[in-house]
BASETOR-960333 format. One line per field, with one value per atom (N, C-alpha, C, CB): y negated, z negated, x negated; residue number from 1; residue in three letters. Coordinates in pm, 1 decimal, decimal comma, padded with zeros to 6 digits. Glycine has a CB too. Example, Ala and Ser with C-alpha at 12.3 -4.5 7.8 and 13.67 -1.06 7.14 Angstrom:
2
Y = [00569,0 / 00450,0 / 00330,0 / 00447,3 / 00225,0 / 00106,0 / -00003,0 / 00059,8];
Z = [-00780,0 / -00780,0 / -00780,0 / -00904,6 / -00708,0 / -00714,0 / -00787,0 / -00572,5];
X = [-01319,0 / -01230,0 / -01320,0 / -01130,8 / -01285,0 / -01367,0 / -01290,0 / -01408,4];
i = [1 / 1 / 1 / 1 / 2 / 2 / 2 / 2];
aa = [ALA / ALA / ALA / ALA / SER / SER / SER / SER];
END
This chain:
91
Y = [01025,2 / 00983,9 / 01080,8 / 00969,0 / 01187,6 / 01278,8 / 01224,1 / 01417,2 / 01154,1 / 01092,4 / 00943,2 / 01158,6 / 00886,7 / 00744,2 / 00719,7 / 00671,6 / 00821,4 / 00809,3 / 00702,9 / 00940,5 / 00691,6 / 00591,1 / 00449,9 / 00611,4 / 00431,7 / 00299,9 / 00263,2 / 00296,9 / 00360,9 / 00338,8 / 00306,8 / 00463,8 / 00380,4 / 00356,2 / 00216,6 / 00463,3 / 00173,6 / 00038,0 / -00066,2 / 00011,3 / -00046,6 / -00142,8 / -00138,2 / -00115,2 / -00018,6 / -00007,1 / -00087,2 / 00140,8 / -00077,2 / -00146,4 / -00293,6 / -00078,2 / -00323,5 / -00461,2 / -00554,8 / -00463,8 / -00505,9 / -00591,1 / -00548,3 / -00591,7 / -00456,2 / -00404,2 / -00357,0 / -00511,4 / -00286,4 / -00235,0 / -00098,7 / -00225,9 / -00070,1 / 00064,1 / 00152,5 / 00065,2 / 00283,4 / 00379,0 / 00362,7 / 00519,4 / 00356,0 / 00347,3 / 00217,4 / 00358,1 / 00107,3 / -00021,0 / -00019,5 / -00137,3 / 00042,1 / 00051,8 / 00134,6 / 00113,5 / 00245,7 / 00328,6 / 00251,7 / 00456,1 / 00179,3 / 00100,6 / -00005,2 / 00034,4 / -00072,9 / -00178,2 / -00122,4 / -00246,2 / -00013,6 / 00047,3 / 00100,1 / 00161,8 / 00165,5 / 00218,3 / 00105,3 / 00295,4 / -00005,6 / -00120,5 / -00174,6 / -00231,9 / -00187,3 / -00238,4 / -00145,2 / -00258,6 / -00014,2 / 00083,4 / 00108,8 / 00213,5 / 00065,3 / 00086,1 / 00227,2 / 00052,6 / 00290,7 / 00426,1 / 00427,4 / 00531,8 / 00542,3 / 00555,1 / 00600,8 / 00655,2 / 00576,3 / 00625,1 / 00777,2 / 00586,1 / 00850,1 / 00995,7 / 01031,6 / 01057,7 / 00954,7 / 00983,0 / 00965,9 / 00893,3 / 00892,3 / 00867,9 / 00996,1 / 00771,8 / 01098,5 / 01224,3 / 01330,4 / 01278,5 / 01296,8 / 01389,5 / 01384,2 / 01355,0 / 01489,7 / 01495,0 / 01470,6 / 01628,8 / 01532,8 / 01522,3 / 01383,3 / 01626,7 / 01329,9 / 01197,1 / 01090,4 / 01164,8 / 01102,6 / 01002,7 / 01011,8 / 01019,3 / 01130,5 / 01141,6 / 01067,3 / 01291,1 / 01090,4 / 01023,9 / 00872,1 / 01074,9 / 00827,4 / 00683,8 / 00621,2 / 00659,2 / 00692,1 / 00640,7 / 00630,0 / 00731,4 / 00724,3 / 00717,0 / 00598,6 / 00847,7 / 00577,3 / 00465,3 / 00331,7 / 00471,3 / 00319,1 / 00194,0 / 00180,9 / 00184,5 / 00290,7 / 00295,4 / 00254,6 / 00204,2 / 00315,8 / 00284,9 / 00402,7 / 00244,6 / 00490,6 / 00600,2 / 00729,2 / 00560,8 / 00837,9 / 00972,3 / 01058,6 / 01033,0 / 01172,3 / 01257,3 / 01318,2 / 01368,7 / 01353,2 / 01406,1 / 01297,3 / 01533,9 / 01279,6 / 01171,5 / 01192,2 / 01161,4 / 01084,1 / 01083,7 / 00995,9 / 01031,8 / 01030,7 / 00956,4 / 00806,3 / 01014,8 / 00767,6 / 00626,0 / 00554,9 / 00612,7 / 00626,2 / 00568,8 / 00491,6 / 00679,0 / 00392,6 / 00317,6 / 00403,4 / 00184,1 / 00373,2 / 00448,0 / 00349,8 / 00556,5 / 00393,3 / 00318,3 / 00178,0 / 00313,4 / 00082,2 / -00057,1 / -00112,4 / -00142,1 / -00063,5 / -00107,4 / -00073,5 / -00042,0 / 00046,4 / 00087,4 / 00005,1 / 00236,4 / -00023,8 / -00100,8 / -00242,8 / -00104,9 / -00303,1 / -00435,1 / -00430,0 / -00487,2 / -00324,1 / -00309,2 / -00285,0 / -00194,5 / -00210,3 / -00186,6 / -00317,3 / -00081,6 / -00398,3 / -00530,3 / -00613,1 / -00605,7 / -00618,2 / -00695,3 / -00636,9 / -00700,3 / -00507,0 / -00439,6 / -00460,1 / -00292,3 / -00444,8 / -00453,5 / -00593,5 / -00359,3 / -00682,0 / -00818,2 / -00828,7 / -00872,6 / -00751,9 / -00754,2 / -00779,3 / -00621,6 / -00801,4 / -00814,1 / -00687,5 / -00943,3 / -00633,8 / -00516,2 / -00562,1 / -00400,6 / -00526,3 / -00574,3 / -00549,2 / -00510,0 / -00430,3 / -00402,4 / -00487,4 / -00253,6 / -00521,6 / -00609,7 / -00751,4 / -00609,9 / -00796,2 / -00928,3 / -00934,2 / -00962,8 / -00829,9 / -00823,8 / -00823,6 / -00699,7 / -00752,4 / -00746,7 / -00885,1 / -00646,0 / -00953,9 / -01089,1 / -01183,1 / -01144,3 / -01172,2 / -01257,7 / -01231,7 / -01236,1 / -01106,4 / -01071,5 / -01116,1 / -00921,5 / -01115,8 / -01154,2 / -01306,9 / -01107,1 / -01383,4 / -01528,8 / -01571,4 / -01595,4 / -01484,9 / -01519,9 / -01550,0 / -01410,1];
Z = [-03839,6 / -03733,4 / -03713,9 / -03605,8 / -03790,9 / -03779,2 / -03852,7 / -03832,9 / -03960,7 / -04035,3 / -04046,5 / -04178,1 / -04165,0 / -04181,8 / -04280,8 / -04227,6 / -04309,7 / -04406,0 / -04368,6 / -04420,7 / -04240,7 / -04197,0 / -04219,5 / -04048,9 / -04199,4 / -04219,4 / -04367,5 / -04160,9 / -04450,7 / -04596,0 / -04646,4 / -04670,1 / -04599,9 / -04642,1 / -04599,9 / -04582,7 / -04481,2 / -04437,3 / -04533,5 / -04295,8 / -04580,1 / -04672,5 / -04808,7 / -04688,3 / -04851,3 / -04978,4 / -04973,4 / -05011,2 / -04863,2 / -04852,0 / -04816,1 / -04748,9 / -04721,7 / -04673,8 / -04776,5 / -04548,7 / -04850,7 / -04945,6 / -05090,9 / -04912,1 / -05115,6 / -05250,5 / -05319,2 / -05336,1 / -05244,0 / -05298,4 / -05362,4 / -05189,0 / -05462,2 / -05518,2 / -05420,5 / -05661,4 / -05433,2 / -05340,1 / -05327,2 / -05383,8 / -05437,9 / -05430,1 / -05363,4 / -05569,6 / -05390,7 / -05328,3 / -05178,8 / -05398,4 / -05144,4 / -05003,9 / -04925,1 / -04991,3 / -04984,0 / -04917,7 / -04898,1 / -04998,6 / -05000,2 / -04989,6 / -04880,6 / -05123,9 / -04875,9 / -04777,2 / -04635,4 / -04802,2 / -04612,0 / -04478,4 / -04440,0 / -04473,6 / -04532,9 / -04504,2 / -04465,7 / -04626,1 / -04537,1 / -04505,9 / -04366,8 / -04611,0 / -04333,1 / -04201,5 / -04088,4 / -04196,4 / -04115,2 / -04013,2 / -04009,3 / -04037,2 / -04113,3 / -04119,0 / -04157,3 / -03987,8 / -04240,8 / -04289,2 / -04441,1 / -04224,3 / -04502,2 / -04646,4 / -04674,9 / -04706,9 / -04795,0 / -04828,6 / -04811,9 / -04972,2 / -04835,7 / -04817,4 / -04671,0 / -04864,6 / -04578,4 / -04435,5 / -04386,1 / -04355,8 / -04459,0 / -04416,2 / -04407,0 / -04511,6 / -04480,0 / -04476,6 / -04388,3 / -04617,4 / -04319,7 / -04229,6 / -04092,3 / -04217,9 / -04058,3 / -03935,6 / -03811,6 / -03924,3 / -03804,2 / -03684,0 / -03668,6 / -03687,3 / -03777,4 / -03770,6 / -03741,0 / -03901,7 / -03801,2 / -03779,2 / -03638,7 / -03881,5 / -03584,8 / -03445,7 / -03352,3 / -03402,3 / -03371,3 / -03288,7 / -03305,6 / -03323,5 / -03427,6 / -03456,0 / -03401,4 / -03606,5 / -03418,2 / -03365,4 / -03213,3 / -03408,6 / -03148,3 / -03002,9 / -02963,6 / -02947,9 / -03035,6 / -03005,9 / -03023,9 / -03094,8 / -03133,4 / -03163,1 / -03085,1 / -03312,0 / -03023,9 / -02945,4 / -03029,2 / -02822,7 / -03147,9 / -03237,0 / -03250,7 / -03374,5 / -03155,1 / -03151,5 / -03210,3 / -03223,9 / -03141,8 / -03187,7 / -03176,1 / -03105,3 / -03240,4 / -03247,6 / -03110,8 / -03350,4 / -03031,7 / -02897,9 / -02795,7 / -02870,7 / -02703,0 / -02604,9 / -02514,1 / -02520,6 / -02490,5 / -02394,8 / -02277,0 / -02460,7 / -02156,1 / -02038,7 / -02041,7 / -01916,8 / -02091,3 / -02087,7 / -02220,9 / -02043,5 / -02324,1 / -02458,3 / -02476,1 / -02563,9 / -02563,8 / -02593,8 / -02679,0 / -02666,2 / -02669,3 / -02744,8 / -02799,2 / -02656,2 / -02895,9 / -02947,0 / -02990,6 / -02846,0 / -02937,2 / -02978,7 / -02947,6 / -02910,3 / -02841,9 / -02805,4 / -02917,1 / -02672,2 / -02971,3 / -03081,9 / -03206,6 / -03112,0 / -03230,5 / -03349,6 / -03344,1 / -03365,6 / -03226,5 / -03211,8 / -03248,6 / -03067,7 / -03206,3 / -03237,7 / -03386,6 / -03157,0 / -03449,5 / -03593,8 / -03669,9 / -03638,5 / -03623,8 / -03684,3 / -03684,5 / -03609,3 / -03570,7 / -03559,2 / -03646,3 / -03413,7 / -03644,9 / -03718,7 / -03869,2 / -03686,8 / -03921,8 / -04066,0 / -04114,6 / -04106,7 / -04023,1 / -04062,6 / -04131,9 / -04152,2 / -04083,1 / -04140,2 / -04030,0 / -04214,0 / -04070,3 / -03975,5 / -03985,9 / -04003,8 / -03871,5 / -03866,5 / -03810,8 / -03778,8 / -03878,3 / -03841,7 / -03696,5 / -03929,0 / -03645,9 / -03507,4 / -03409,1 / -03475,3 / -03443,0 / -03356,1 / -03359,0 / -03399,7 / -03477,4 / -03490,3 / -03413,0 / -03638,7 / -03424,0 / -03350,2 / -03199,8 / -03390,6 / -03155,7 / -03013,8 / -02963,2 / -02989,2 / -03039,4 / -03000,3 / -02991,0 / -03098,7 / -03087,4 / -03088,3 / -02966,4 / -03216,4 / -02930,1 / -02813,8 / -02683,8 / -02809,7 / -02678,4 / -02555,4 / -02533,5 / -02561,1 / -02639,1 / -02625,6 / -02565,1 / -02759,7 / -02562,6 / -02509,6 / -02364,4 / -02534,1];
X = [01263,2 / 01352,2 / 01467,1 / 01276,1 / 01469,9 / 01583,3 / 01703,6 / 01547,4 / 01678,2 / 01787,8 / 01756,8 / 01805,9 / 01769,5 / 01742,0 / 01629,1 / 01867,3 / 01551,0 / 01442,0 / 01340,7 / 01372,6 / 01309,8 / 01213,3 / 01267,4 / 01178,3 / 01396,4 / 01457,1 / 01460,7 / 01599,1 / 01493,4 / 01497,1 / 01356,3 / 01554,7 / 01258,2 / 01119,7 / 01073,8 / 01025,6 / 01113,1 / 01077,5 / 01131,9 / 01130,4 / 01253,8 / 01313,7 / 01244,9 / 01463,7 / 01205,3 / 01133,6 / 01003,9 / 01104,1 / 00931,9 / 00803,1 / 00817,7 / 00717,2 / 00906,8 / 00919,9 / 00981,6 / 01002,6 / 01078,8 / 01150,7 / 01132,3 / 01297,3 / 01039,7 / 01013,2 / 01141,0 / 00945,4 / 01223,9 / 01348,9 / 01327,0 / 01455,6 / 01406,7 / 01410,4 / 01487,7 / 01476,1 / 01468,8 / 01527,6 / 01678,4 / 01495,4 / 01750,6 / 01896,1 / 01942,1 / 01956,5 / 01874,6 / 01909,7 / 01876,2 / 01835,5 / 01763,5 / 01724,4 / 01825,7 / 01584,0 / 01871,8 / 01972,4 / 02102,8 / 01998,2 / 02144,7 / 02267,6 / 02255,4 / 02300,7 / 02140,8 / 02117,9 / 02123,1 / 01982,9 / 02051,1 / 02046,9 / 02185,0 / 01942,4 / 02252,8 / 02386,5 / 02481,8 / 02441,6 / 02473,0 / 02559,2 / 02528,7 / 02541,5 / 02400,1 / 02360,7 / 02404,1 / 02209,6 / 02402,7 / 02440,6 / 02590,7 / 02368,1 / 02661,8 / 02806,0 / 02845,3 / 02866,8 / 02763,2 / 02792,5 / 02779,8 / 02696,5 / 02806,7 / 02788,5 / 02645,1 / 02891,8 / 02595,0 / 02460,6 / 02447,8 / 02425,7 / 02555,1 / 02553,5 / 02527,8 / 02686,8 / 02583,1 / 02567,8 / 02424,5 / 02659,0 / 02342,9 / 02204,8 / 02123,2 / 02137,2 / 02162,9 / 02087,4 / 02153,4 / 02071,4 / 02260,2 / 02328,0 / 02259,9 / 02480,3 / 02190,3 / 02111,4 / 02196,0 / 02042,0 / 02310,9 / 02393,7 / 02454,5 / 02504,1 / 02506,1 / 02566,1 / 02460,7 / 02638,6 / 02343,8 / 02239,4 / 02182,3 / 02127,9 / 02172,7 / 02124,2 / 02218,8 / 02111,8 / 02347,4 / 02447,2 / 02440,8 / 02587,1 / 02428,4 / 02422,4 / 02294,4 / 02432,2 / 02181,5 / 02054,1 / 02058,1 / 01937,4 / 02125,0 / 02139,7 / 02227,3 / 02199,3 / 02336,7 / 02426,5 / 02356,7 / 02550,2 / 02279,5 / 02209,7 / 02079,2 / 02181,4 / 02036,5 / 01912,6 / 01791,8 / 01923,9 / 01781,2 / 01669,0 / 01572,8 / 01720,9 / 01574,0 / 01477,6 / 01530,5 / 01353,8 / 01502,8 / 01536,8 / 01412,1 / 01655,6 / 01413,5 / 01294,9 / 01260,1 / 01316,8 / 01360,3 / 01335,0 / 01365,8 / 01420,3 / 01276,9 / 01289,5 / 01410,4 / 01162,4 / 01479,3 / 01589,6 / 01547,5 / 01723,7 / 01586,3 / 01539,7 / 01569,4 / 01601,2 / 01685,1 / 01722,4 / 01705,0 / 01864,6 / 01662,5 / 01652,1 / 01521,6 / 01662,3 / 01526,6 / 01404,7 / 01312,5 / 01437,7 / 01182,3 / 01081,6 / 00979,7 / 01012,6 / 00904,3 / 00791,5 / 00824,0 / 00687,2 / 00749,6 / 00762,1 / 00901,0 / 00655,5 / 00961,6 / 01096,0 / 01195,3 / 01140,1 / 01184,8 / 01271,3 / 01242,9 / 01253,0 / 01117,3 / 01081,3 / 01136,6 / 00930,0 / 01139,5 / 01199,7 / 01347,9 / 01181,7 / 01415,1 / 01557,1 / 01578,7 / 01617,6 / 01489,1 / 01498,0 / 01477,9 / 01393,4 / 01384,2 / 01362,3 / 01490,6 / 01251,6 / 01555,2 / 01678,9 / 01789,6 / 01724,6 / 01802,2 / 01907,7 / 01895,0 / 01906,6 / 01772,6 / 01752,2 / 01717,6 / 01644,2 / 01685,8 / 01652,3 / 01518,0 / 01758,5 / 01420,0 / 01285,5 / 01183,6 / 01254,4 / 01060,4 / 00950,0 / 00864,9 / 00864,3 / 00826,4 / 00740,0 / 00606,0 / 00802,9 / 00497,5 / 00364,1 / 00327,8 / 00262,0 / 00351,9 / 00312,3 / 00392,1 / 00331,2 / 00515,1 / 00594,9 / 00539,1 / 00743,8 / 00499,2 / 00438,0 / 00306,6 / 00414,4 / 00225,5 / 00099,3 / 00123,2 / 00019,9 / 00223,3 / 00257,2 / 00296,7 / 00371,3 / 00380,7 / 00421,5 / 00303,3 / 00522,5 / 00211,8 / 00093,8 / 00006,0 / 00013,6 / -00008,6 / -00091,4 / -00027,4 / -00116,3 / 00104,8 / 00174,8 / 00168,4 / 00322,6 / 00141,7 / 00132,0 / 00000,3 / 00149,8 / -00097,2 / -00230,3 / -00227,7 / -00327,6];
i = [1 / 1 / 1 / 1 / 2 / 2 / 2 / 2 / 3 / 3 / 3 / 3 / 4 / 4 / 4 / 4 / 5 / 5 / 5 / 5 / 6 / 6 / 6 / 6 / 7 / 7 / 7 / 7 / 8 / 8 / 8 / 8 / 9 / 9 / 9 / 9 / 10 / 10 / 10 / 10 / 11 / 11 / 11 / 11 / 12 / 12 / 12 / 12 / 13 / 13 / 13 / 13 / 14 / 14 / 14 / 14 / 15 / 15 / 15 / 15 / 16 / 16 / 16 / 16 / 17 / 17 / 17 / 17 / 18 / 18 / 18 / 18 / 19 / 19 / 19 / 19 / 20 / 20 / 20 / 20 / 21 / 21 / 21 / 21 / 22 / 22 / 22 / 22 / 23 / 23 / 23 / 23 / 24 / 24 / 24 / 24 / 25 / 25 / 25 / 25 / 26 / 26 / 26 / 26 / 27 / 27 / 27 / 27 / 28 / 28 / 28 / 28 / 29 / 29 / 29 / 29 / 30 / 30 / 30 / 30 / 31 / 31 / 31 / 31 / 32 / 32 / 32 / 32 / 33 / 33 / 33 / 33 / 34 / 34 / 34 / 34 / 35 / 35 / 35 / 35 / 36 / 36 / 36 / 36 / 37 / 37 / 37 / 37 / 38 / 38 / 38 / 38 / 39 / 39 / 39 / 39 / 40 / 40 / 40 / 40 / 41 / 41 / 41 / 41 / 42 / 42 / 42 / 42 / 43 / 43 / 43 / 43 / 44 / 44 / 44 / 44 / 45 / 45 / 45 / 45 / 46 / 46 / 46 / 46 / 47 / 47 / 47 / 47 / 48 / 48 / 48 / 48 / 49 / 49 / 49 / 49 / 50 / 50 / 50 / 50 / 51 / 51 / 51 / 51 / 52 / 52 / 52 / 52 / 53 / 53 / 53 / 53 / 54 / 54 / 54 / 54 / 55 / 55 / 55 / 55 / 56 / 56 / 56 / 56 / 57 / 57 / 57 / 57 / 58 / 58 / 58 / 58 / 59 / 59 / 59 / 59 / 60 / 60 / 60 / 60 / 61 / 61 / 61 / 61 / 62 / 62 / 62 / 62 / 63 / 63 / 63 / 63 / 64 / 64 / 64 / 64 / 65 / 65 / 65 / 65 / 66 / 66 / 66 / 66 / 67 / 67 / 67 / 67 / 68 / 68 / 68 / 68 / 69 / 69 / 69 / 69 / 70 / 70 / 70 / 70 / 71 / 71 / 71 / 71 / 72 / 72 / 72 / 72 / 73 / 73 / 73 / 73 / 74 / 74 / 74 / 74 / 75 / 75 / 75 / 75 / 76 / 76 / 76 / 76 / 77 / 77 / 77 / 77 / 78 / 78 / 78 / 78 / 79 / 79 / 79 / 79 / 80 / 80 / 80 / 80 / 81 / 81 / 81 / 81 / 82 / 82 / 82 / 82 / 83 / 83 / 83 / 83 / 84 / 84 / 84 / 84 / 85 / 85 / 85 / 85 / 86 / 86 / 86 / 86 / 87 / 87 / 87 / 87 / 88 / 88 / 88 / 88 / 89 / 89 / 89 / 89 / 90 / 90 / 90 / 90 / 91 / 91 / 91 / 91];
aa = [MET / MET / MET / MET / ARG / ARG / ARG / ARG / THR / THR / THR / THR / ALA / ALA / ALA / ALA / GLY / GLY / GLY / GLY / ASP / ASP / ASP / ASP / LEU / LEU / LEU / LEU / VAL / VAL / VAL / VAL / ALA / ALA / ALA / ALA / ARG / ARG / ARG / ARG / MET / MET / MET / MET / GLU / GLU / GLU / GLU / PHE / PHE / PHE / PHE / ALA / ALA / ALA / ALA / LYS / LYS / LYS / LYS / SER / SER / SER / SER / MET / MET / MET / MET / ARG / ARG / ARG / ARG / LEU / LEU / LEU / LEU / ASP / ASP / ASP / ASP / LYS / LYS / LYS / LYS / ALA / ALA / ALA / ALA / LYS / LYS / LYS / LYS / GLU / GLU / GLU / GLU / TYR / TYR / TYR / TYR / VAL / VAL / VAL / VAL / ALA / ALA / ALA / ALA / LYS / LYS / LYS / LYS / LYS / LYS / LYS / LYS / LEU / LEU / LEU / LEU / GLY / GLY / GLY / GLY / VAL / VAL / VAL / VAL / THR / THR / THR / THR / PRO / PRO / PRO / PRO / TYR / TYR / TYR / TYR / ASP / ASP / ASP / ASP / LEU / LEU / LEU / LEU / SER / SER / SER / SER / ASP / ASP / ASP / ASP / VAL / VAL / VAL / VAL / TYR / TYR / TYR / TYR / GLN / GLN / GLN / GLN / MET / MET / MET / MET / ARG / ARG / ARG / ARG / GLU / GLU / GLU / GLU / LEU / LEU / LEU / LEU / ARG / ARG / ARG / ARG / GLU / GLU / GLU / GLU / GLN / GLN / GLN / GLN / LEU / LEU / LEU / LEU / ASP / ASP / ASP / ASP / ILE / ILE / ILE / ILE / GLY / GLY / GLY / GLY / VAL / VAL / VAL / VAL / ILE / ILE / ILE / ILE / THR / THR / THR / THR / ALA / ALA / ALA / ALA / LEU / LEU / LEU / LEU / PRO / PRO / PRO / PRO / THR / THR / THR / THR / ALA / ALA / ALA / ALA / SER / SER / SER / SER / ARG / ARG / ARG / ARG / GLY / GLY / GLY / GLY / ILE / ILE / ILE / ILE / GLN / GLN / GLN / GLN / SER / SER / SER / SER / LYS / LYS / LYS / LYS / PHE / PHE / PHE / PHE / LYS / LYS / LYS / LYS / ILE / ILE / ILE / ILE / GLU / GLU / GLU / GLU / ASP / ASP / ASP / ASP / LEU / LEU / LEU / LEU / LEU / LEU / LEU / LEU / GLY / GLY / GLY / GLY / ILE / ILE / ILE / ILE / LYS / LYS / LYS / LYS / ILE / ILE / ILE / ILE / ASN / ASN / ASN / ASN / CYS / CYS / CYS / CYS / CYS / CYS / CYS / CYS / GLU / GLU / GLU / GLU / ASN / ASN / ASN / ASN / TYR / TYR / TYR / TYR / ARG / ARG / ARG / ARG / ALA / ALA / ALA / ALA / ARG / ARG / ARG / ARG / MET / MET / MET / MET / LYS / LYS / LYS / LYS / ARG / ARG / ARG / ARG];
END
């Protein structure tokens, strides 16, 4: 969560992408270059703007499942814990 490694890894697993393709996909979705994905300062600022979770808690920022829902929307993927949460809320 310090950079975009978690987002890239999600794409590798969710869409069976290779590392370079996953980085390109995430960079395109975030509106940055693949090089920027590893810049700690730029990614912290971007993660705060997009409200997709940061390593240190902020009083008004989303956390946990709330951040994962936003990541789902941003990357256009399904995350298992979000699907499980939705299923439980329908009961």
